[in-house]
NUMI-230746 format. One record per residue (C-alpha): x, y, z; residue number from 1. Coordinates in pm, whole numbers. Each point is the difference from the previous one (the first is absolute). Example, Ala and Ser with C-alpha at 12.3 -4.5 7.8 and 13.67 -1.06 7.14 Angstrom:
% NUMI-230746
<<1230,-450,780>,1>;
<<137,344,-66>,2>;
***
This chain:
% NUMI-230746
<<1,1,-2>,1>;
<<128,343,-95>,2>;
<<28,192,328>,3>;
<<25,337,-184>,4>;
<<-369,-21,-101>,5>;
<<-130,-33,358>,6>;
<<51,178,325>,7>;
<<122,-212,290>,8>;
<<-257,43,276>,9>;
<<140,-260,247>,10>;
<<380,-15,8>,11>;
<<-15,-312,214>,12>;
<<-286,-247,-18>,13>;
<<-68,-372,-14>,14>;
<<-197,-237,-215>,15>;
<<-136,-332,126>,16>;
<<-91,-297,-219>,17>;
<<-232,-206,218>,18>;
<<-52,-372,-34>,19>;
<<-159,-268,215>,20>;
<<321,-121,157>,21>;
<<246,277,-68>,22>;
<<36,378,-34>,23>;
<<266,157,-220>,24>;
<<95,349,116>,25>;
<<202,252,-206>,26>;
<<116,332,148>,27>;
<<62,261,-271>,28>;
<<237,291,80>,29>;
<<29,286,-250>,30>;
<<328,191,-38>,31>;
<<-70,370,84>,32>;
<<205,123,-297>,33>;
<<-38,-251,-283>,34>;
<<-327,-145,124>,35>;
<<136,-346,-79>,36>;
<<-175,-273,195>,37>;
<<184,-265,206>,38>;
<<-178,-296,151>,39>;
<<34,-231,297>,40>;
<<-214,-312,-6>,41>;
<<-80,-266,255>,42>;
<<-238,-297,18>,43>;
<<-209,-65,311>,44>;
<<-241,-271,98>,45>;
<<-362,82,88>,46>;
<<22,-117,359>,47>;
<<-65,263,266>,48>;
<<362,5,110>,49>;
<<127,51,-352>,50>;
<<-253,276,-71>,51>;
<<122,171,319>,52>;
<<358,-48,-133>,53>;
<<-114,161,-326>,54>;
<<-133,297,194>,55>;
<<328,35,197>,56>;
<<207,-27,-321>,57>;
<<-199,276,-167>,58>;
<<33,224,306>,59>;
<<373,-70,8>,60>;
<<23,110,-363>,61>;
<<-182,323,103>,62>;
<<-280,-89,-240>,63>;
<<-337,148,98>,64>;
<<-192,-34,-329>,65>;
<<-108,-348,-110>,66>;
<<-205,-115,-296>,67>;
<<-140,-352,-31>,68>;
<<-231,-171,-244>,69>;
<<-320,-164,116>,70>;
<<35,-375,-27>,71>;
<<-309,-182,130>,72>;
<<-15,37,376>,73>;
<<373,-45,50>,74>;
<<73,373,9>,75>;
<<-225,60,305>,76>;
<<232,-125,282>,77>;
<<297,178,-160>,78>;
<<-198,320,-29>,79>;
<<-123,-19,360>,80>;
<<354,-45,138>,81>;
<<156,273,-212>,82>;
<<-279,258,23>,83>;
<<77,140,349>,84>;
<<368,64,-90>,85>;
<<0,131,-356>,86>;
<<-209,126,-291>,87>;
<<-128,-303,-183>,88>;
<<-215,5,-315>,89>;
<<-164,-285,-178>,90>;
<<-40,-15,-377>,91>;
<<-174,-227,-247>,92>;
<<239,-238,-182>,93>;
<<-121,124,-340>,94>;
<<158,344,72>,95>;
<<345,-145,76>,96>;
<<7,-291,-239>,97>;
<<350,-69,-136>,98>;
<<88,-88,-359>,99>;
<<-29,-369,-89>,100>;
<<323,-176,-67>,101>;
<<201,210,249>,102>;
<<-203,-89,305>,103>;
<<147,-130,326>,104>;
<<-100,62,359>,105>;
<<293,234,67>,106>;
<<-59,191,-324>,107>;
<<-368,37,92>,108>;
<<91,151,335>,109>;
<<249,236,-164>,110>;
<<-256,101,-260>,111>;
<<-259,81,266>,112>;
<<256,208,195>,113>;
<<108,182,-318>,114>;
<<-357,91,-89>,115>;
<<-70,103,357>,116>;
<<295,239,24>,117>;
<<-146,201,-290>,118>;
<<-347,-16,162>,119>;
<<-164,-148,-310>,120>;
<<-159,-289,188>,121>;
<<-377,15,48>,122>;
<<-75,-72,365>,123>;
<<-297,-209,110>,124>;
<<-236,136,263>,125>;
<<78,-159,339>,126>;
<<-223,145,276>,127>;
<<116,47,359>,128>;
<<22,-301,233>,129>;
<<-336,66,173>,130>;
<<-180,29,-335>,131>;
<<176,-318,-117>,132>;
<<-137,-178,306>,133>;
<<-355,115,-84>,134>;
<<47,-107,-362>,135>;
<<120,-345,106>,136>;
<<-303,-59,220>,137>;
<<-253,145,-249>,138>;
<<134,-216,-280>,139>;
<<-11,-306,228>,140>;
<<-365,82,76>,141>;
<<-70,23,-372>,142>;
<<152,-344,-58>,143>;
<<-214,-143,277>,144>;
<<-312,152,-157>,145>;
<<90,-178,-326>,146>;
<<28,-326,191>,147>;
<<-339,61,164>,148>;
<<-159,60,-340>,149>;
<<151,-325,-130>,150>;
<<-142,-191,297>,151>;
<<-341,162,-56>,152>;
<<2,-115,-364>,153>;
<<87,-357,108>,154>;
<<-272,6,263>,155>;
<<-259,128,-248>,156>;
<<104,-268,-257>,157>;
<<-65,-266,264>,158>;
<<-341,151,68>,159>;
<<-85,-21,-368>,160>;
<<116,-364,-20>,161>;
<<-211,-77,310>,162>;
<<-311,151,-165>,163>;
<<-24,286,252>,164>;
<<-102,313,-199>,165>;
<<-49,257,276>,166>;
<<243,223,-186>,167>;
<<-275,48,-261>,168>;
<<-254,143,250>,169>;
<<224,168,260>,170>;
<<207,305,-81>,171>;
<<301,-117,199>,172>;
<<61,-379,6>,173>;
<<231,58,297>,174>;
<<-235,232,194>,175>;
<<-167,-66,335>,176>;
<<-298,-206,-127>,177>;
<<204,-197,-255>,178>;
<<268,-81,258>,179>;
<<-261,-119,249>,180>;
<<-165,-222,-259>,181>;
<<333,-151,-117>,182>;
<<118,-67,354>,183>;
<<-327,-181,64>,184>;
<<22,-204,-321>,185>;
<<361,-98,70>,186>;
<<-85,-112,353>,187>;
<<-91,-357,81>,188>;
<<-357,99,101>,189>;
<<-284,-145,-209>,190>;
<<-153,263,-231>,191>;
<<-310,170,135>,192>;
<<-166,264,-220>,193>;
<<-144,203,288>,194>;
<<341,19,170>,195>;
<<154,110,-331>,196>;
<<-269,266,-47>,197>;
<<70,143,345>,198>;
<<362,64,-106>,199>;
<<-107,250,-270>,200>;
<<32,358,115>,201>;
<<-311,215,-27>,202>;
<<187,263,-206>,203>;
<<58,-239,-289>,204>;
<<-180,133,-311>,205>;
<<-77,-346,-141>,206>;
<<-288,-189,152>,207>;
<<61,-298,223>,208>;
<<-167,-225,-257>,209>;
<<249,114,-267>,210>;
<<292,-67,234>,211>;
<<-133,-345,91>,212>;
<<-62,-81,-366>,213>;
<<374,65,-58>,214>;
<<84,-250,276>,215>;
<<-248,-282,-73>,216>;
<<160,-301,-167>,217>;
<<352,73,117>,218>;
<<250,-282,25>,219>;
<<341,62,158>,220>;
<<261,-265,-79>,221>;
<<254,-90,266>,222>;
<<291,146,-192>,223>;
<<-190,328,-58>,224>;
<<-95,18,366>,225>;
<<362,-44,98>,226>;
<<110,263,-252>,227>;
<<-260,257,107>,228>;
<<71,-52,368>,229>;
<<371,61,-42>,230>;
<<-57,294,-242>,231>;
<<-235,161,257>,232>;
<<260,-47,277>,233>;
<<271,148,-226>,234>;
<<-221,303,-83>,235>;
<<-64,64,370>,236>;
<<373,-16,69>,237>;
<<75,239,-289>,238>;
<<-269,242,130>,239>;
<<158,1,343>,240>;
<<347,55,-156>,241>;
<<-131,292,-208>,242>;
<<-160,158,308>,243>;
<<329,-29,185>,244>;
<<193,158,-290>,245>;
<<-244,290,-22>,246>;
<<32,60,374>,247>;
<<381,3,-32>,248>;
<<-21,232,-301>,249>;
<<-214,259,183>,250>;
<<233,-24,299>,251>;
<<310,64,-210>,252>;
<<-163,278,-203>,253>;
<<-98,228,287>,254>;
<<261,259,-92>,255>;
<<-164,27,-348>,256>;
<<-357,41,128>,257>;
<<-23,353,-144>,258>;
<<109,-111,-347>,259>;
<<-226,-305,6>,260>;
<<-304,212,94>,261>;
<<88,246,-275>,262>;
<<14,-274,-264>,263>;
<<-325,-149,134>,264>;
<<-180,328,-86>,265>;
<<22,-102,-367>,266>;
<<-326,-155,-119>,267>;
<<26,-378,-23>,268>;
<<297,-37,238>,269>;
<<-45,-138,351>,270>;
<<251,42,282>,271>;
<<121,-356,-56>,272>;
<<54,65,-373>,273>;
<<169,327,88>,274>;
<<239,-191,227>,275>;
<<84,-241,-286>,276>;
<<57,288,-240>,277>;
<<228,177,250>,278>;
<<197,-322,50>,279>;
<<76,-4,-374>,280>;
<<78,367,-76>,281>;
<<113,124,344>,282>;
<<-87,333,155>,283>;
<<281,208,-155>,284>;
<<-94,105,-353>,285>;
<<330,184,-59>,286>;
<<153,-329,-114>,287>;
<<-208,26,-314>,288>;
<<69,276,-251>,289>;
<<-367,76,-61>,290>;
<<-346,-152,9>,291>;
<<63,-134,-352>,292>;
<<310,-179,122>,293>;
<<-200,-162,280>,294>;
<<-273,-111,-242>,295>;
<<260,-142,-236>,296>;
<<168,-184,287>,297>;
<<-339,-148,92>,298>;
<<-62,-121,-356>,299>;
<<-298,227,-66>,300>;
<<132,185,-307>,301>;
<<12,-118,-360>,302>;
<<345,-103,-127>,303>;
<<184,169,-286>,304>;
<<116,-246,-263>,305>;
<<72,180,-329>,306>;
<<241,-81,-279>,307>;
<<32,148,-351>,308>;
<<-306,219,67>,309>;
<<-204,-309,76>,310>;
<<-175,-25,332>,311>;
<<-3,-355,134>,312>;
<<-171,-123,313>,313>;
<<-78,268,259>,314>;
<<-136,-236,267>,315>;
<<69,77,363>,316>;
<<313,-159,140>,317>;
<<8,-290,243>,318>;
<<127,226,279>,319>;
<<-190,40,325>,320>;
<<-114,-362,26>,321>;
<<-125,67,357>,322>;
<<-98,369,-18>,323>;
<<-177,2,-339>,324>;
<<-264,-271,78>,325>;
<<-67,168,333>,326>;
<<-61,340,-163>,327>;
<<-221,-157,-270>,328>;
<<-213,-163,273>,329>;
<<-30,336,176>,330>;
<<-90,163,-335>,331>;
<<-273,-257,-64>,332>;
<<-144,82,342>,333>;
<<26,374,-61>,334>;
<<-189,-5,-333>,335>;
<<-294,-177,172>,336>;
<<-32,256,272>,337>;
<<-323,195,-3>,338>;
<<79,207,306>,339>;
<<320,145,-159>,340>;
<<-55,-21,-378>,341>;
<<318,192,-101>,342>;
<<186,-300,-142>,343>;
<<-320,-161,-129>,344>;
<<-65,303,-219>,345>;
<<361,0,-122>,346>;
<<-23,-370,-71>,347>;
<<-320,28,-202>,348>;
<<144,272,-217>,349>;
<<319,-198,-70>,350>;
<<-176,-333,-53>,351>;
<<-207,149,-282>,352>;
<<309,105,-192>,353>;
<<271,-248,101>,354>;
<<-177,-309,131>,355>;
<<-50,-131,355>,356>;
<<339,-160,49>,357>;
<<201,307,-98>,358>;
<<-239,219,196>,359>;
<<54,-195,325>,360>;
<<379,21,-42>,361>;
<<-37,374,-51>,362>;
<<-204,26,325>,363>;
<<265,-196,184>,364>;
<<261,239,-128>,365>;
<<-207,299,109>,366>;
<<-20,-146,351>,367>;
<<372,-56,18>,368>;
<<69,348,-130>,369>;
<<-231,140,269>,370>;
<<180,-205,267>,371>;
<<338,138,-115>,372>;
<<-111,359,37>,373>;
<<-186,-67,325>,374>;
<<312,-146,163>,375>;
<<225,267,-149>,376>;
<<-220,293,111>,377>;
<<-148,-158,313>,378>;
<<-359,45,-116>,379>;
<<-318,-200,-12>,380>;
<<-167,-108,-324>,381>;
<<-176,289,-167>,382>;
<<80,42,-371>,383>;
<<-25,344,-160>,384>;
<<-267,-113,-248>,385>;
<<-214,-174,261>,386>;
<<-286,250,0>,387>;
<<8,45,-377>,388>;
<<-18,-379,-49>,389>;
<<-252,-91,268>,390>;
<<-219,314,-21>,391>;
<<51,148,-349>,392>;
<<-168,336,-64>,393>;
<<-317,-22,-203>,394>;
<<51,136,-348>,395>;
<<-261,242,-131>,396>;
<<-172,-124,-316>,397>;
<<119,178,-312>,398>;
<<-277,148,-213>,399>;
<<77,-52,-365>,400>;
<<-32,324,-194>,401>;
<<124,114,-338>,402>;
<<263,225,153>,403>;
<<164,-258,222>,404>;
<<-23,-257,-284>,405>;
<<185,233,-236>,406>;
<<252,78,274>,407>;
<<69,-368,54>,408>;
<<50,-62,-375>,409>;
<<228,301,-19>,410>;
<<215,-141,282>,411>;
<<15,-333,-180>,412>;
<<147,168,-310>,413>;
<<-298,29,-234>,414>;
<<53,236,-294>,415>;
<<-182,337,-2>,416>;
<<-195,-80,-318>,417>;
<<-153,-312,156>,418>;
<<-101,197,311>,419>;
<<-153,275,-217>,420>;
<<-197,-262,-196>,421>;
<<-133,-162,321>,422>;
<<-105,343,132>,423>;
<<-185,84,-325>,424>;
<<-182,-338,-4>,425>;
<<-109,43,366>,426>;
<<-118,354,-72>,427>;
<<-197,-122,-304>,428>;
<<-173,-268,207>,429>;
<<-86,250,271>,430>;
<<-144,235,-259>,431>;
***
């Protein structure tokens, strides 16, 4: 790399090439006069003692700036040990990829250090430790909710096989009445219709005869009974685990209560959803260049893929695999709100022109943009165009006259002879 084309930002820095069992470290020192780079490389294991030795070696070299590529989860323990003692940034491997054919572990570490000293490495967003803890727990809760959904599907399949069709007459096949009926059917007690009818809650919209008609003729095989019993026990365990995670999340997020309540003022976002959003983006918006940068990071903006004046796919990127689905769910809730119809009106206007799928992505982006400015300015949700959107001023009906018709045609570029001819014909008809 020609050093004359770039300005050396970090005279001494290090690059780390991280693997499962080893870490290759290269310390790059720039000559103050010639700017020529010299390197010192060492290989360390990924045990805790060797990572501590890596930290001590970097400090002994008086190296306080470190750049490492993200390799699976292997970078996390190294990052956590180095973070309190030096400035560590993480970068995606595609930004520091070396040339094929000249690629070794030591050359990769040197290449990362060389790019980092010129500050041409794009850093990934790594939130503070407390936000990372919230993110870890919120993502774990999401995984458990996926497991619960899978168990519900298995349970419902067994109900179908056993000819129990209460899911056709009850809104929630896992609600209070449905759960009571299923517990009774899975028990060893002989079936009694009056006992089963007494289990149906009075608030159920379907009649008791309809519910009983969905139960009559059921036949639960032994294997299906075993499967449903264990699936029910697993769902109960997952529900308890999720409740414990939510309690721990609210306990750890007390210092961010103000930000969470601000985000929850957005239509369609509950306090729990606000907590999940905060765990993904953090509370400090200065790490993002603008609201557009944040939306791009979350995968809510169309991509630019153009070559030879030909636009190729502009689909949204795969970024934000946790944040984007959450915002879309909040957007779907917001567009159904009748009490606060701001996003619903926006959605209806966009859906007519761009379709429902693009419209809901646009609403999710509006919500994230609002969150960015709310956290930056410490304000609640109240967009500037709220009144104009929700309560638009009534337009006075325009009375069509010859004068305003001629004025409109004149503004549209009609020639004077045509206007004169129209005026003469109208005058002749009036006469």
